[in-house]
C-alpha positions as CSV (number, residue, x, y, z in Angstrom):
1,X,-30.0,92.1,-27.4
2,X,-33.3,90.4,-28.0
3,X,-35.0,91.5,-31.3
4,X,-36.9,90.0,-34.1
5,X,-34.9,92.1,-36.6
6,X,-31.2,91.6,-35.6
7,X,-29.7,92.1,-39.0
8,X,-31.6,95.3,-39.5
9,X,-30.2,96.8,-36.3
10,X,-26.7,95.4,-36.8
11,X,-26.5,97.0,-40.3
12,X,-27.9,100.3,-39.1
13,X,-25.5,100.4,-36.1
14,X,-22.5,99.7,-38.3
15,X,-23.6,102.3,-40.9
16,X,-24.2,105.0,-38.3
17,X,-21.2,104.5,-36.1
18,X,-18.6,104.0,-38.9
19,X,-19.5,107.5,-40.2
20,X,-17.6,108.7,-37.1
21,X,-15.0,105.9,-36.4
22,X,-14.2,105.4,-40.1
23,X,-13.8,101.6,-40.0
24,X,-16.2,98.8,-39.9
25,X,-18.4,96.6,-42.1
26,X,-21.6,94.7,-42.2
27,X,-21.9,91.4,-44.3
28,X,-25.6,91.0,-45.3
29,X,-25.1,87.4,-46.4
30,X,-23.4,86.3,-43.2
31,X,-25.4,88.6,-40.9
32,X,-22.2,89.7,-39.2
33,X,-20.2,92.9,-38.8
34,X,-17.7,94.8,-36.8
35,X,-16.8,98.4,-35.9
36,X,-13.3,99.5,-34.9
37,X,-13.3,102.4,-32.4
38,X,-10.3,104.2,-30.9
39,X,-11.2,102.6,-27.6
40,X,-11.9,99.1,-28.8
41,X,-13.7,96.8,-31.2
42,X,-17.4,95.7,-31.4
43,X,-18.2,92.5,-33.2
44,X,-21.9,91.8,-34.1
45,X,-23.6,88.5,-35.0
46,X,-27.2,88.3,-36.2
47,X,-28.8,85.3,-34.5
48,X,-32.3,83.9,-34.4
49,X,-34.2,86.4,-32.2
50,X,-31.1,88.4,-31.1
51,X,-28.2,90.6,-32.1
52,X,-25.2,89.3,-30.2
53,X,-22.4,91.8,-29.6
54,X,-18.9,91.4,-28.2
55,X,-17.1,94.5,-27.1
56,X,-13.4,94.3,-26.7
57,X,-11.9,97.3,-24.9
58,X,-9.7,98.3,-22.0
59,X,-11.4,98.2,-18.6
60,X,-11.4,102.0,-18.2
61,X,-13.4,102.3,-21.4
62,X,-16.0,99.5,-20.9
63,X,-18.8,101.5,-19.2
64,X,-18.6,104.3,-21.8
65,X,-18.5,102.0,-24.8
66,X,-21.4,99.9,-23.5
67,X,-23.4,103.1,-23.0
68,X,-22.6,104.6,-26.5
69,X,-23.4,101.4,-28.4
70,X,-26.5,100.7,-26.2
71,X,-28.0,104.2,-26.4
72,X,-27.7,104.1,-30.2
73,X,-29.5,100.8,-30.5
74,X,-32.2,101.8,-28.1
75,X,-32.8,105.0,-30.1
76,X,-32.9,103.1,-33.4
77,X,-35.3,100.6,-31.9
78,X,-37.7,102.9,-30.1
79,X,-40.7,101.3,-31.8
80,X,-39.5,97.8,-30.9
81,X,-38.8,98.9,-27.3
82,X,-35.2,97.5,-27.5
83,X,-33.3,96.8,-24.3
84,X,-29.6,96.3,-24.4
85,X,-28.1,94.2,-21.6
86,X,-24.4,93.7,-21.4
87,X,-22.7,90.7,-19.7
88,X,-19.0,91.1,-18.9
89,X,-16.4,88.4,-19.8
90,X,-16.2,87.4,-16.2
91,X,-19.9,86.6,-16.2
92,X,-21.0,89.7,-14.2
93,X,-23.8,92.0,-15.3
94,X,-22.7,95.0,-17.3
95,X,-24.8,98.1,-18.0
96,X,-28.4,98.1,-19.3
97,X,-29.7,100.7,-21.8
98,X,-33.4,101.1,-22.4
99,X,-35.8,103.9,-23.4
100,X,-36.5,106.4,-20.6
101,X,-39.7,105.8,-18.7
102,X,-42.3,108.4,-19.7
103,X,-44.3,108.0,-16.5
104,X,-42.0,110.5,-14.7
């Protein structure tokens, strides 16, 4: 996910989603984190200009997990107009989450 504030969004996502899942951590010094879900694991790495995420889950949970994580990030980053684009391990495009278009 392209952003000028990757560590901020990574930390916020871990903090928010671990309230429900119960396990995960964010390392401020390393700019990395993870969240363990019932349906899989999300690994986050703060890079220059992006928050890189790797979601490991069974195929039947992939769409739902991409949507849950992506929608939270889009909501957190409304001001920054964040767009989350997933790429599957086989190189195909996954789902995309973005703010709804207000132009109806």
